[in-house]
C-alpha positions, 0 to 999 in steps of 0.5 A, a space after each residue: 423259782 416261784 414268783 420270778 418274772 419272765 419277759 418275752 417278745 410278743 413277736 416270738 410268741 405269735 410270729 407277728 413281726 408287726 408287734 415286735 416292739 411289744 414285750 409280754 411279762 409272765 410271772 411263774 406260779 407253779 413248776 411241775 416237772 418240765 412244765 411252768 405255769 405262769 400268770 399275766 404280769 404286764 405288757 411293755 414297749 421297747 424304748 425304740 417304739 416310744 422314741 419312734 413317735 417322738 418328733 419336735 414341735 408337737 405335744 407329747 401327752 402321757 396318760 396313766 390310769 389305774 383300773 379294776 377289771 371284772 375279775 378284780 385285778 387292778 391294772 395300771 395302763 399307760 398311754 402315750 400320744 402325739 399331736 399333729 396339725 389340725 389341717 396341715 395344708 391350710 393351717 397358717 399364722 398371721 403372716 400367711 406362712 405355714 405354722 411349724 408347730 402342733 402344740 395342744 393347749 393345756 386345756 385340750 390336753 386335760 380334756 384328752 386325758 379325761 376322755 381317755 381315762 374314762 374310756 379305759 375305765 369303762 372298757 376295763 370294768 366290763 372285761 377280765 384282765 386277760 381279755 383286756 391284755 388280748 385286746 391291747 396285744 391284738 390291736 383290737 378295738 381299744 386302740 381305735 376307741 382311744 384314738 377316736 376319743 383323743 381326736 375329739 380334743 385335738 388331732 392325734 398323730 400317733 397313739 400307743 398303749 405303752 405299758 400295762 402293769 398288774 398292781 394287784 391280783 385277785 384272790 
């Protein structure tokens, strides 16, 4: 039926096994004979991909932002990242033992969130929803820009764009 949402693995669509943890959601718009016409509905990550970046003794930072694209779609983008030691070889506490944890201060977390939200807003404003989705799926420049912005606040271990949802379609 119309308006049903289909979910398919990105690896199945493109044969790219590096991205097998991404799932692409498409909404059925029209049916003509044996053909389905779909529209972009969202990107999601498998639970295993998100759990793989989680480790003890480091900060987990979740960021979400609602963005309006150039073609008037409203998307909600979710980003998850984890921290790492500033300099793993020379980061010691008072007793000259290597520190075990890599927790960011709340002020650093606020700064990282603000920078990433501004970067995502800036990128989305200048592109269509399809171009933004292609950039995320292809591992294009958006991941690298977000990583660069986050590292200015605190060293980042891993960053993934975990989910993209379509909140409102354009007319």
